[in-house]
LUMVOLUM-801286 format. One record per residue (C-alpha): residue in one letter; x, z, y; chain. Coordinates in pm, whole numbers. Example, Ala and Ser with C-alpha at 12.3 -4.5 7.8 and 13.67 -1.06 7.14 Angstrom:
// LUMVOLUM-801286
<"A", <1230, 780, -450>, "A">
<"S", <1367, 714, -106>, "A">
//
This chain:
// LUMVOLUM-801286
<"X", <-8084, -5655, -2581>, "A">
<"X", <-8344, -5636, -2859>, "A">
<"X", <-8143, -5431, -3108>, "A">
<"X", <-7941, -5202, -2884>, "A">
<"X", <-7912, -4923, -3139>, "A">
<"X", <-7693, -4960, -3446>, "A">
<"X", <-7862, -4889, -3783>, "A">
<"X", <-7683, -4555, -3817>, "A">
<"X", <-7754, -4453, -3454>, "A">
<"X", <-7748, -4078, -3379>, "A">
<"X", <-7888, -3880, -3090>, "A">
<"X", <-7580, -3659, -3108>, "A">
<"X", <-7224, -3651, -2973>, "A">
<"X", <-6979, -3896, -3125>, "A">
<"X", <-6724, -3613, -3134>, "A">
<"X", <-6929, -3424, -3392>, "A">
<"X", <-6856, -3690, -3654>, "A">
<"X", <-6497, -3572, -3697>, "A">
<"X", <-6566, -3211, -3599>, "A">
<"X", <-6915, -3091, -3696>, "A">
<"X", <-7041, -2772, -3535>, "A">
<"X", <-6871, -2480, -3712>, "A">
<"X", <-7072, -2280, -3961>, "A">
<"X", <-7002, -1924, -3860>, "A">
<"X", <-7186, -1634, -4024>, "A">
<"X", <-7488, -1506, -3834>, "A">
<"X", <-7378, -1146, -3850>, "A">
<"X", <-7517, -846, -3666>, "A">
<"X", <-7313, -768, -3354>, "A">
<"X", <-7118, -442, -3362>, "A">
<"X", <-7268, -144, -3184>, "A">
<"X", <-6965, -118, -2956>, "A">
<"X", <-6697, -349, -2819>, "A">
<"X", <-6443, -338, -2544>, "A">
<"X", <-6555, -676, -2409>, "A">
<"X", <-6863, -892, -2466>, "A">
<"X", <-6837, -1258, -2363>, "A">
<"X", <-7155, -1459, -2313>, "A">
<"X", <-7086, -1821, -2407>, "A">
<"X", <-6853, -1971, -2668>, "A">
<"X", <-6734, -2282, -2487>, "A">
<"X", <-6390, -2336, -2340>, "A">
<"X", <-6433, -2062, -2080>, "A">
<"X", <-6550, -1799, -2327>, "A">
<"X", <-6289, -1874, -2592>, "A">
<"X", <-6003, -1898, -2343>, "A">
<"X", <-6109, -1561, -2200>, "A">
<"X", <-6136, -1413, -2548>, "A">
<"X", <-5790, -1523, -2658>, "A">
<"X", <-5571, -1301, -2433>, "A">
<"X", <-5817, -1012, -2458>, "A">
<"X", <-5826, -1015, -2839>, "A">
<"X", <-5451, -1064, -2861>, "A">
<"X", <-5409, -756, -2643>, "A">
<"X", <-5586, -555, -2913>, "A">
<"X", <-5922, -517, -2737>, "A">
<"X", <-6233, -550, -2953>, "A">
<"X", <-6393, -874, -2835>, "A">
<"X", <-6737, -1013, -2917>, "A">
<"X", <-6839, -1365, -2814>, "A">
<"X", <-7214, -1434, -2826>, "A">
<"X", <-7386, -1772, -2808>, "A">
<"X", <-7749, -1880, -2818>, "A">
<"X", <-7654, -2189, -3021>, "A">
<"X", <-7368, -2293, -3250>, "A">
<"X", <-7023, -2217, -3117>, "A">
<"X", <-6933, -2483, -2861>, "A">
<"X", <-7275, -2648, -2883>, "A">
<"X", <-7282, -2710, -2507>, "A">
<"X", <-7070, -2930, -2286>, "A">
<"X", <-6741, -2815, -2439>, "A">
<"X", <-6805, -3054, -2729>, "A">
<"X", <-7020, -3303, -2537>, "A">
<"X", <-6790, -3405, -2250>, "A">
<"X", <-6590, -3726, -2225>, "A">
<"X", <-6255, -3559, -2289>, "A">
<"X", <-6101, -3672, -1960>, "A">
<"X", <-5853, -3426, -1810>, "A">
<"X", <-5739, -3429, -1448>, "A">
<"X", <-5592, -3218, -1169>, "A">
<"X", <-5902, -3223, -958>, "A">
<"X", <-6074, -2968, -752>, "A">
<"X", <-6344, -3166, -574>, "A">
<"X", <-6248, -3067, -214>, "A">
<"X", <-5903, -3166, -90>, "A">
<"X", <-5667, -2985, 142>, "A">
<"X", <-5820, -3140, 454>, "A">
<"X", <-6165, -3018, 347>, "A">
<"X", <-6052, -2665, 267>, "A">
<"X", <-5806, -2592, 547>, "A">
<"X", <-6069, -2560, 826>, "A">
<"X", <-6268, -2318, 609>, "A">
<"X", <-5992, -2103, 461>, "A">
<"X", <-5675, -2167, 661>, "A">
<"X", <-5386, -2388, 562>, "A">
<"X", <-5202, -2137, 343>, "A">
<"X", <-5498, -2053, 123>, "A">
<"X", <-5620, -2413, 115>, "A">
<"X", <-5277, -2518, -11>, "A">
<"X", <-5292, -2252, -284>, "A">
<"X", <-5646, -2352, -383>, "A">
<"X", <-5559, -2719, -429>, "A">
<"X", <-5249, -2616, -620>, "A">
<"X", <-5471, -2437, -872>, "A">
<"X", <-5609, -2775, -977>, "A">
<"X", <-5254, -2894, -1042>, "A">
<"X", <-5184, -2571, -1228>, "A">
<"X", <-5486, -2628, -1453>, "A">
<"X", <-5357, -2963, -1579>, "A">
<"X", <-5009, -2823, -1646>, "A">
<"X", <-5167, -2519, -1813>, "A">
<"X", <-5382, -2709, -2061>, "A">
<"X", <-5088, -2934, -2152>, "A">
<"X", <-4871, -2630, -2223>, "A">
<"X", <-5148, -2448, -2411>, "A">
<"X", <-5214, -2741, -2645>, "A">
<"X", <-4845, -2777, -2720>, "A">
<"X", <-4768, -2405, -2752>, "A">
<"X", <-5069, -2336, -2974>, "A">
<"X", <-5021, -2655, -3173>, "A">
<"X", <-5383, -2767, -3126>, "A">
<"X", <-5449, -3102, -3293>, "A">
<"X", <-5692, -3269, -3051>, "A">
<"X", <-5552, -3620, -2982>, "A">
<"X", <-5409, -3504, -2648>, "A">
<"X", <-5244, -3792, -2459>, "A">
<"X", <-5125, -3845, -2102>, "A">
<"X", <-5283, -4189, -2082>, "A">
<"X", <-5334, -4184, -1704>, "A">
<"X", <-5650, -4245, -1503>, "A">
<"X", <-5760, -4560, -1325>, "A">
<"X", <-6013, -4502, -1046>, "A">
<"X", <-6180, -4824, -943>, "A">
<"X", <-6282, -4886, -582>, "A">
<"X", <-6643, -5000, -579>, "A">
<"X", <-6600, -5169, -241>, "A">
<"X", <-6325, -5268, 2>, "A">
<"X", <-6382, -4966, 225>, "A">
<"X", <-6315, -4736, -66>, "A">
<"X", <-6004, -4932, -163>, "A">
<"X", <-5866, -4881, 186>, "A">
<"X", <-5956, -4510, 164>, "A">
<"X", <-5761, -4480, -162>, "A">
<"X", <-5458, -4632, 9>, "A">
<"X", <-5480, -4379, 290>, "A">
<"X", <-5518, -4100, 36>, "A">
<"X", <-5185, -4191, -126>, "A">
<"X", <-5007, -4237, 205>, "A">
<"X", <-5124, -3906, 355>, "A">
<"X", <-5073, -3656, 74>, "A">
<"X", <-4990, -3304, 191>, "A">
<"X", <-4626, -3218, 134>, "A">
<"X", <-4602, -2996, -171>, "A">
<"X", <-4936, -3117, -306>, "A">
<"X", <-4831, -3470, -392>, "A">
<"X", <-4973, -3621, -707>, "A">
<"X", <-4804, -3924, -858>, "A">
<"X", <-5031, -4217, -780>, "A">
<"X", <-5004, -4594, -762>, "A">
<"X", <-5233, -4822, -565>, "A">
<"X", <-5353, -5121, -766>, "A">
<"X", <-5447, -5428, -564>, "A">
<"X", <-5737, -5654, -666>, "A">
<"X", <-5481, -5915, -768>, "A">
<"X", <-5312, -5664, -1003>, "A">
<"X", <-5631, -5505, -1133>, "A">
<"X", <-5650, -5689, -1464>, "A">
<"X", <-5321, -5530, -1565>, "A">
<"X", <-5522, -5206, -1578>, "A">
<"X", <-5875, -5312, -1668>, "A">
<"X", <-6023, -5642, -1780>, "A">
<"X", <-6289, -5680, -1513>, "A">
<"X", <-6340, -5803, -1159>, "A">
<"X", <-6614, -5547, -1095>, "A">
<"X", <-6384, -5338, -874>, "A">
<"X", <-6199, -5411, -551>, "A">
<"X", <-5869, -5269, -674>, "A">
<"X", <-5808, -4902, -742>, "A">
<"X", <-5558, -4628, -803>, "A">
<"X", <-5372, -4498, -1108>, "A">
<"X", <-5287, -4133, -1167>, "A">
<"X", <-5030, -4145, -1451>, "A">
<"X", <-5036, -3770, -1528>, "A">
<"X", <-5405, -3750, -1618>, "A">
<"X", <-5494, -3731, -1983>, "A">
<"X", <-5750, -3749, -2260>, "A">
<"X", <-5834, -3545, -2567>, "A">
<"X", <-6100, -3509, -2833>, "A">
<"X", <-6315, -3230, -2684>, "A">
<"X", <-6465, -3110, -3012>, "A">
<"X", <-6127, -3092, -3184>, "A">
<"X", <-5991, -2906, -2883>, "A">
<"X", <-6279, -2660, -2896>, "A">
<"X", <-6227, -2609, -3269>, "A">
<"X", <-5860, -2534, -3206>, "A">
<"X", <-5949, -2271, -2948>, "A">
<"X", <-6212, -2124, -3179>, "A">
<"X", <-5969, -2101, -3471>, "A">
<"X", <-5717, -1920, -3255>, "A">
<"X", <-5971, -1679, -3108>, "A">
<"X", <-6095, -1589, -3457>, "A">
<"X", <-5738, -1547, -3581>, "A">
<"X", <-5674, -1311, -3289>, "A">
<"X", <-5959, -1089, -3407>, "A">
<"X", <-6243, -1195, -3177>, "A">
<"X", <-6590, -1195, -3332>, "A">
<"X", <-6777, -1516, -3245>, "A">
<"X", <-7147, -1485, -3327>, "A">
<"X", <-7368, -1797, -3297>, "A">
<"X", <-7747, -1809, -3266>, "A">
<"X", <-7746, -1469, -3101>, "A">
<"X", <-7883, -1519, -2748>, "A">
<"X", <-7829, -1248, -2491>, "A">
<"X", <-8167, -1118, -2376>, "A">
<"X", <-8055, -856, -2126>, "A">
<"X", <-7740, -714, -1969>, "A">
<"X", <-7788, -368, -1824>, "A">
<"X", <-7556, -126, -1652>, "A">
<"X", <-7498, 181, -1869>, "A">
<"X", <-7280, 442, -1702>, "A">
<"X", <-6933, 296, -1670>, "A">
<"X", <-7014, 2, -1897>, "A">
<"X", <-7295, -225, -2011>, "A">
<"X", <-7559, -256, -2279>, "A">
<"X", <-7603, -611, -2402>, "A">
<"X", <-7933, -675, -2582>, "A">
<"X", <-7971, -948, -2844>, "A">
<"X", <-8237, -1021, -3111>, "A">
<"X", <-8002, -867, -3365>, "A">
<"X", <-7935, -545, -3182>, "A">
<"X", <-7756, -399, -2884>, "A">
<"X", <-7386, -387, -2804>, "A">
<"X", <-7230, -131, -2574>, "A">
<"X", <-6934, -277, -2388>, "A">
<"X", <-6696, -164, -2119>, "A">
<"X", <-6677, -515, -1971>, "A">
<"X", <-6892, -830, -1988>, "A">
<"X", <-6785, -1185, -1901>, "A">
<"X", <-7050, -1447, -1829>, "A">
<"X", <-6907, -1784, -1939>, "A">
<"X", <-7218, -2002, -1951>, "A">
<"X", <-7145, -2267, -1682>, "A">
<"X", <-7411, -2543, -1702>, "A">
<"X", <-7617, -2337, -1947>, "A">
<"X", <-7647, -2023, -1734>, "A">
<"X", <-7978, -1858, -1818>, "A">
<"X", <-8226, -1630, -1635>, "A">
<"X", <-8062, -1328, -1798>, "A">
<"X", <-7810, -1345, -1511>, "A">
<"X", <-8036, -1460, -1226>, "A">
<"X", <-7788, -1411, -941>, "A">
<"X", <-7533, -1632, -1115>, "A">
<"X", <-7794, -1884, -1226>, "A">
<"X", <-7902, -1949, -869>, "A">
<"X", <-7544, -2034, -774>, "A">
<"X", <-7482, -2314, -1021>, "A">
<"X", <-7664, -2647, -1040>, "A">
<"X", <-7703, -2777, -1397>, "A">
<"X", <-7673, -3155, -1397>, "A">
<"X", <-7719, -3363, -1709>, "A">
<"X", <-7446, -3615, -1779>, "A">
<"X", <-7520, -3880, -2040>, "A">
<"X", <-7276, -4063, -2268>, "A">
<"X", <-7296, -4347, -2517>, "A">
<"X", <-7049, -4459, -2782>, "A">
<"X", <-7028, -4825, -2877>, "A">
<"X", <-6993, -4954, -3228>, "A">
<"X", <-6633, -5040, -3331>, "A">
<"X", <-6496, -5330, -3130>, "A">
<"X", <-6254, -5608, -3211>, "A">
<"X", <-5901, -5479, -3134>, "A">
<"X", <-5818, -5798, -2944>, "A">
<"X", <-6118, -5746, -2717>, "A">
<"X", <-6028, -5379, -2663>, "A">
<"X", <-5673, -5476, -2566>, "A">
<"X", <-5807, -5720, -2308>, "A">
<"X", <-6067, -5486, -2156>, "A">
<"X", <-5862, -5166, -2146>, "A">
<"X", <-5500, -5271, -2203>, "A">
<"X", <-5342, -4934, -2120>, "A">
<"X", <-5612, -4711, -2272>, "A">
<"X", <-5659, -4529, -1942>, "A">
<"X", <-5944, -4293, -1872>, "A">
<"X", <-6149, -4464, -1604>, "A">
<"X", <-6382, -4360, -1324>, "A">
<"X", <-6479, -4508, -990>, "A">
<"X", <-6537, -4417, -627>, "A">
<"X", <-6916, -4418, -631>, "A">
<"X", <-7100, -4097, -552>, "A">
<"X", <-7302, -4151, -869>, "A">
<"X", <-6988, -4194, -1069>, "A">
<"X", <-6946, -4349, -1412>, "A">
<"X", <-6659, -4252, -1640>, "A">
<"X", <-6535, -4414, -1956>, "A">
<"X", <-6249, -4434, -2201>, "A">
<"X", <-6149, -4550, -2545>, "A">
<"X", <-6207, -4331, -2847>, "A">
<"X", <-5884, -4180, -2983>, "A">
<"X", <-5863, -4449, -3251>, "A">
<"X", <-5890, -4720, -2979>, "A">
<"X", <-6192, -4877, -3152>, "A">
<"X", <-6488, -4776, -2932>, "A">
<"X", <-6571, -4731, -2568>, "A">
<"X", <-6730, -4403, -2465>, "A">
<"X", <-6922, -4455, -2143>, "A">
<"X", <-7089, -4183, -1937>, "A">
<"X", <-7267, -4115, -1614>, "A">
<"X", <-7580, -3996, -1442>, "A">
<"X", <-7845, -4267, -1489>, "A">
<"X", <-8167, -4064, -1477>, "A">
<"X", <-8336, -3899, -1181>, "A">
<"X", <-8481, -3631, -1406>, "A">
<"X", <-8351, -3501, -1741>, "A">
<"X", <-8472, -3704, -2035>, "A">
<"X", <-8399, -3801, -2395>, "A">
<"X", <-8053, -3959, -2441>, "A">
<"X", <-8223, -4242, -2630>, "A">
<"X", <-8401, -4328, -2304>, "A">
<"X", <-8082, -4328, -2098>, "A">
<"X", <-7877, -4526, -2352>, "A">
<"X", <-8009, -4868, -2236>, "A">
<"X", <-7935, -4777, -1874>, "A">
<"X", <-7579, -4674, -1957>, "A">
<"X", <-7538, -4989, -2165>, "A">
<"X", <-7651, -5195, -1866>, "A">
<"X", <-7391, -5021, -1646>, "A">
<"X", <-7126, -5085, -1910>, "A">
<"X", <-7207, -5454, -1937>, "A">
<"X", <-7206, -5494, -1559>, "A">
<"X", <-6839, -5399, -1578>, "A">
<"X", <-6769, -5573, -1910>, "A">
<"X", <-7014, -5865, -1963>, "A">
<"X", <-6840, -5937, -2295>, "A">
<"X", <-7011, -5626, -2439>, "A">
<"X", <-7367, -5747, -2380>, "A">
<"X", <-7434, -5775, -2755>, "A">
<"X", <-7243, -5461, -2850>, "A">
<"X", <-7464, -5194, -3003>, "A">
<"X", <-7472, -4820, -2944>, "A">
<"X", <-7402, -4577, -3228>, "A">
<"X", <-7434, -4246, -3042>, "A">
<"X", <-7604, -4125, -2726>, "A">
<"X", <-7608, -3769, -2599>, "A">
<"X", <-7642, -3531, -2307>, "A">
<"X", <-7443, -3234, -2176>, "A">
<"X", <-7495, -3014, -1872>, "A">
<"X", <-7217, -2973, -1619>, "A">
<"X", <-7243, -2706, -1349>, "A">
<"X", <-7200, -2801, -985>, "A">
<"X", <-7182, -2550, -704>, "A">
<"X", <-7301, -2572, -345>, "A">
<"X", <-6943, -2576, -214>, "A">
<"X", <-6820, -2799, -503>, "A">
<"X", <-6564, -2534, -596>, "A">
<"X", <-6521, -2346, -925>, "A">
<"X", <-6578, -1971, -902>, "A">
<"X", <-6452, -1669, -1091>, "A">
<"X", <-6431, -1299, -1034>, "A">
<"X", <-6636, -982, -1057>, "A">
<"X", <-6998, -969, -947>, "A">
<"X", <-7138, -676, -751>, "A">
<"X", <-7270, -506, -1066>, "A">
<"X", <-6929, -529, -1235>, "A">
<"X", <-6993, -838, -1445>, "A">
<"X", <-6704, -1082, -1467>, "A">
<"X", <-6776, -1455, -1452>, "A">
<"X", <-6610, -1797, -1443>, "A">
<"X", <-6812, -2116, -1394>, "A">
<"X", <-6900, -2410, -1171>, "A">
<"X", <-6635, -2666, -1263>, "A">
<"X", <-6819, -2959, -1102>, "A">
<"X", <-6744, -3208, -1377>, "A">
<"X", <-6376, -3121, -1429>, "A">
<"X", <-6435, -2851, -1686>, "A">
<"X", <-6187, -2941, -1960>, "A">
<"X", <-5883, -2824, -1765>, "A">
<"X", <-6056, -2591, -1518>, "A">
<"X", <-6256, -2399, -1782>, "A">
<"X", <-5940, -2359, -1988>, "A">
<"X", <-5740, -2235, -1692>, "A">
<"X", <-5994, -2014, -1519>, "A">
<"X", <-6131, -1887, -1850>, "A">
<"X", <-5782, -1763, -1934>, "A">
<"X", <-5742, -1614, -1588>, "A">
<"X", <-6069, -1420, -1604>, "A">
<"X", <-5967, -1281, -1942>, "A">
<"X", <-5638, -1169, -1788>, "A">
<"X", <-5825, -1011, -1498>, "A">
<"X", <-6028, -803, -1743>, "A">
<"X", <-5698, -682, -1884>, "A">
<"X", <-5575, -600, -1532>, "A">
<"X", <-5282, -842, -1560>, "A">
<"X", <-5121, -985, -1249>, "A">
<"X", <-5112, -1326, -1421>, "A">
<"X", <-5489, -1336, -1383>, "A">
<"X", <-5479, -1360, -1006>, "A">
<"X", <-5584, -1693, -855>, "A">
<"X", <-5620, -1844, -510>, "A">
<"X", <-5996, -1850, -567>, "A">
<"X", <-6031, -1472, -606>, "A">
<"X", <-6281, -1328, -361>, "A">
<"X", <-6418, -1669, -266>, "A">
<"X", <-6779, -1643, -151>, "A">
<"X", <-7011, -1789, -417>, "A">
<"X", <-7289, -1953, -214>, "A">
<"X", <-7648, -2035, -303>, "A">
<"X", <-7941, -2171, -105>, "A">
<"X", <-8281, -2029, -9>, "A">
<"X", <-8561, -2102, -256>, "A">
<"X", <-8317, -2199, -532>, "A">
<"X", <-8347, -2006, -859>, "A">
<"X", <-8161, -2233, -1100>, "A">
<"X", <-8393, -2533, -1137>, "A">
<"X", <-8257, -2815, -914>, "A">
<"X", <-8580, -2948, -764>, "A">
<"X", <-8373, -3129, -501>, "A">
<"X", <-8167, -3332, -749>, "A">
<"X", <-8386, -3645, -768>, "A">
<"X", <-8404, -3712, -391>, "A">
<"X", <-8031, -3640, -360>, "A">
<"X", <-7953, -3895, -631>, "A">
<"X", <-8172, -4156, -462>, "A">
<"X", <-7984, -4101, -134>, "A">
<"X", <-7646, -4124, -306>, "A">
<"X", <-7745, -4447, -481>, "A">
<"X", <-7843, -4600, -149>, "A">
<"X", <-7509, -4500, 0>, "A">
<"X", <-7322, -4645, -297>, "A">
<"X", <-7477, -4984, -223>, "A">
<"X", <-7347, -4984, 133>, "A">
<"X", <-6986, -5082, 203>, "A">
<"X", <-6865, -4746, 343>, "A">
//
């Protein structure tokens, strides 16, 4: 397509149109605080909220604007998922703990729903349901077995969609049937972040942008946190940096794998076409290892389409044509549709594909590694780590004490990512 980019194209998230990055004052951090939180995304703000409301002096520091990272760059799809299922976890942790771990994913979806409603956060939250398309017949059969063999007590409402019924869910023949999860939802991630930020500020937390943490050092029973604007003495520190974890916390950095996920937004589409392509406004993903994910914008006018289409990190303007090609493979009708926005955000994977939270050996608290399901998991585990700092029993989770693995020769730069992606792409082309 010769003119892929619309005249007003932006190399920036579509979500920032309605919710620009907040302009917070670049103040000097206080000399002392009860708790310093590194990172002002969902994890950091959800940790700050219970701590500040408990009357503890709380300082949230960020190297960029508040929420500049993946908290305002993601696709806004919300699910129940931990990546491993019960059958994966039971041999490693025993059936009782595996059951509790999987349940935490269910808890996270219920938690974010309740939080949005209780706090009255205006973020276009809807339980639109998810359609997961089977990219081959083997995967369709696997989805059927998945529904039929759910562990008692861990059942998720799900409906198998045959190839013959598929166009009731999505206007394409690119999949071999699929599955619908009616409870899954969608929101505007930047509006959601702004709602959390407003409530954290109202609770008394200080959120200071453009104030990168340069060092965190043990100081007696607490910590000294060094920034370009001065030092802060704190009793507790929470690292809430996820896919943006920096060398300042090297032991945590070598345990998360930052992976760039790229998204495009189309120009506004004809409502009749939208109704034919995505008649139920589901959030959509598929069964490929190199997954794509897409949805309608909250106003039902655009398609937001994301995935991993580059072996190495690059400019979102470079990946936009590749994403557009993936989109038009599914929806050939969109071949002449232009792109108005293209952007990148870093998710954090872990070597065991599990989220992790707790207290590191030097006393630092952390929560990170959401493996692409960060909207609900960061909200839930961010809140739980804040409650753990307060010593509340509500902060306990089934993931407490879980070993946080790394690999030899890994220091935070995923040199192995490109060959892994090549292998996964080859597997996706084979019918198994």
